N, C-alpha and C positions, 0 to 999 in steps of 0.2 A: 631563728624561727619566730614567725609572728604570732604574737600572743592573741588567742581568740578572746573576742569581747564577751565579758560574763553576762548573764541572763538580764541584769538590770540595764546595762549599757546597750544590750540588743533591743530592749524594749523602748529604751529612750530614742535610740535612732529610728526605730519604727514609727513612733510617735512623732519625731520631726518631719519624716516623709509623709506620713499621713496629714500633718498641718499644712504642709507645702501644698499637697494636692487639693485639700479642702479650700485653701485660700484662692486657689485658681477658681474653684467653683463659687466664690463670693461668700465662703465661711471664715469666721474669725473666732479667737477665743473670746469666750464669755467674760467680760471684764469683772463680773460678780462671782464667777465660779470658772478658774483656770483649768479645771479638769474637763470642761465642756466646750463644744464648738457650736457656735450659732449663726444664723444666715444674717450676713452684714445688711442692714437696712440702708436703702439709697436715700440719702439726704443731700440736697444742695449745699455745698459749701461756699459762702460768700468769697473765699479766697481763691477760688476756681474761676470767678468771674471778672473780666477785664473792667477796670474802672472806666467811667465816663465823666469827663469835666464839662459842665455845661458851659456854653458861650456866655461871657459877661453880660450880653445884651439880652440873653434869654431870660425870661421871667419864670421864677418857680410858681407852682400852683398856690393860690392865696390861702393862707391859713392864719387864724388869730393867734398873736404873739403875747397877749396879756388877756386877763379876765376881763377887762374893761371893753376889749375888742371882741370877746366871746359873747355872742348875743344868746340871751334867754338863760335857762337853767339857774335862776337866781338862787335858790335853796341850796342846789349842789355847790355853786361858787361860793357861797358862804361856809359850807362845809369844808371845801378846799382851804379857804382862808384859816379857818380854825385849825386844820391839820398842819398847815405851814407854820402856825405860831408854835404849836406843840413841838414840831421838828426843830425850829430854830431855837426856842427857849427851853426845851425839856430834853427830848430825845427823839430820834427817828422812829416813826411808826409806819405801818403799811396800810394801803388804800385799795378798797376793791370797788370798781366802776361797773355798774350793771345797766344795761340798756340796749334798745334796738340796733341793729347793725346800722352804721352810718350817721349815728346820732351825736357824734363828737367826742368819743371817749379818748381816742389817741390825741386828738387836739388838746383836750383838757390835761391829759398826763404831761405832754410836751410843755404846756404852760406852768405845770407845776414844778417842772424840772428847771425851766428857765426862772422862776420866782426864787428857787432854791440855789440858783448859780451852779447846778448839779451836772455831772456827767450823765448822758441818757442812753441807756441800752434798750433797744426794742427787740422782742422775740415774739414768735407764735410757737405753740407746741411742737409743731412740725420740725422746728429747729433744735428741740430738746428731747430727741428720741431715745437717749441714753444718758448715762451718769457723766460720761466724758463731755457732752455737750454743756452741761451745767457746770461741771468743773472749770471750763474755760471763762465763763461769766463770773464765776466766784473769784477766780484769780485775777480777772480784770479788775473786779471790785477791790479786791486785796491790793492791786498793784497802784490804784488811782487815789491820790492823797485827798482830793476834794470828795465831797459826798456824791454817791451815784444813786439815780433812780433807774430802777429796773422794771420795764413794763412787759408783762406777759399777756398778750392778747389772746383772746379765746381759750382762757384759762380753764374752762369746763372740759377742754379735751387734754388736759396735761396726762401725761403716763403717770400711773400710780407710783412706780419706783422713783420718778423724779419728784413727785409731790412728797414722798416720805423722807426724801433727803432734805427738802426745804423746811420740813416741820420744825426740827431743832434750831436751824439757822433763824428762822423767822421769829421763834418764840424767845430764845436766850441768846442769840448771836454766837452760837458756837456749834462745831461739828467735830464730834469726838474730843480730842484734847486741844483742837485748834480754835483760836478766837477768830471770829470773822468780823471784818471791818464794818461798823454800822452803815446800813443803806436803807433806802426806801423802795419797797416793792410795791407796784401797782398792777394789780390783776384786773383784767377787762373781761367781761363775759356778756353773751346775749341770752344766757340761760343759766340763772343763778339757782333756780329749783334743780337743775341737773347737776350742778356743781355741789349743791349741798348733799345731795343723795350719794354722789360719788366720793366727795372729799370733805366731810363736814369738819374734821379737824383742821383742815387747811383754811377753810373759810373763816374759822374762829381766830385765826392769826391776824386777820386784817382788822385793826382797831376802828378804822373809819370805813362805813360801807355806804356807798352812794348809788342811788337809782335815778338815772337820767330820764326826764319826761319826754314826751312828743313835744313838738315846737308847735306853736300857734301860727296861723297864716301871715299874721303881722310880722312876727319874729323870722319867719322864712323869706318874707319879701325883703326885709332889711339885710339878711344874710346874702340873698341872691343879688341885691344892689351893690352890697360891697365886693362880693366876688367879681362881678361883671366890671365895676369901675376899676378894680385893682388889675384884673387879668385881661380885659378886652375892651379898653375904654373907647376905642373907635368903632366899636360894632353898634348898629343901631337897634333899639327895640323899645316897643310901647310900654309906657308906664303900667298899663292896665295888664299885659303880659306877666308881669312879675306876680301879680295877684292870682291870675289863673293858674301859673305854675304852683304857687303856694298852696292852693285849694286842691291840686291833684298829685301832691307829693307825700301823701300819707303821713305828714308831719315829720319828714325825715330830711335834713339837710342834703344829704348824698343823692336822695332821688331827685330832689329840686334840682341840684347843680346838674345832674344829668340831662333833665327837661330842658334847663336854660341853654345848655351847649347844644342840644338839638334845636331849640328856637333860633340860635345866633347864625345858624346855617340853613334856616327855613324861611319861607316867605311869610308864615302867619302861625299862630298857635293852634288853628283847626287842624292844620297838616301835621303838627307835632303830636296832637292828641290821637288823631287818626292812626298815624304810624305806630304809636304805642298801645293801640287798643283800648285806650282810656275813655271810659264811658262818662263818668261822674264822680266828682269827690275823690279821685285816686283809684276808684273801683274800674277794674278792666272786664274784659269779655269773660275771663275764667272766674271772677268774684260773682258776676250775674249768673253765670251757669250754676255756681254752687247754689245761690238763692232759688234760682228756678227749679233745681232738682229737688231741694228740701220743700219747696212749695207743692210740689206734685206728690211727693211721698206722704205728706201729712202725718209723719210719726217719727220718733227719735230714730236716728241711725248712728252707728259707729263711724269714726275716722276711716276705717279700712274700707267699709262698703261706700262710703260717700266719695272717697278719692278715686275708687274704681268706677263708680257711676258717672264721675265727671271726666275720668280719663287722664289723671295726674298723679304722681308718685304720693304715696301717704306722707311722706317727710315734707314734700313741698306744700301739700294741704295744711299740715299742722303748723309749719314754721312761717310761710309766706302769706297764706291766704286767711286761715282760721283767726289768727291773732287779731288781725285787722278787722274782720268781720264782727268779731266778739266785741272789740273796741267801740266799734260804730253802732253797737247794739242791734246789729241786723241779725245775728245768729246767738242763739243761747246753748250753752253746752251743759246738760242735765246729766243725772247719774245713768239714764238709759241711752243717751247719746245727743246728737245735736239736733236742734229744731230751729225753724226761722221764726223770728219775732214779729210782732205786729208792726212794728217799724219797717221791718224786712219786707213784708207784704205791702206795706204802703209805698215803699221805694219802688218795688217792681211794678205797682199799678201806675205810679207817676211816669216811670220809663214807658210802659206801655202806652200810656195817653200821649206821652211826647212823640212816639212812633206814629201813632195814629194821626196826630196833627201834621206830621211831616208829609203823610200821605195825602 
């Protein structure tokens, strides 16, 4: 006679069947609480991607390999040199890089790893959705005898649960009763204020905190020449075009290189600027529309109202446009809202005069 399963066993079997059904629906056991099922987040696993081996003749995109090759950011480079001395002579410390998107944070992190002869791991928060993803990185650090530099880009979007696990590791080099092999973490962000508001304790774990500046037109021209000579030596370009590109790149190397690539397949710079809707000094048609809207309103307005009036998402206005307009001193942000400056009004007048002369 077959023995009937007791209540505990029946419940266990039911739970197993339920777990199977939920897994089919994309649910998994919560790694932090095995009594709960959670929706599995879709994350692209690099192991699922077929590797590509570049042809030996294929040139990799130009990137500076040393601080000497890295143009500009002299104060930041001095901070990196000091940090490397601390790491080599005293103990590993952690570095936070703050700056505009495309201003060279990743290149600086790679140079730091090269100078330390270290293993380099690069991740973005999208690749650290859960504790298991962080565990893989920690285990790689544990298994690598030489020093590791772990760069987390866009660190201001790090999940809170991942940040909380990092706190004791960055502070004391331990997690629970496990010692963690010393390593250097480099966090990179385009929004340090947001990171401080979200994770002030995490920010305090970075002993060196560096803010990268915008690049001067002269520095950008040098970066462009180096990039062009290294990557596309046989493509013709006028010397003056380097300067025009530099003056219209908002002080960002990534934007300058994007314009350079456009120029290398175009007949002249006028065509490139026209195609990119660039009017003057890197300002495009939307920037001008923002200034014109503020000029007509003649009173302070909030970001929400202004972005709706111009016809762009508020996030785009605040991140892409407002920062540059404020930096150029064309717009002021006051307690009651945004207003156009005297310089902004003069800029519009010069543009209008130029249009009149063309007619």
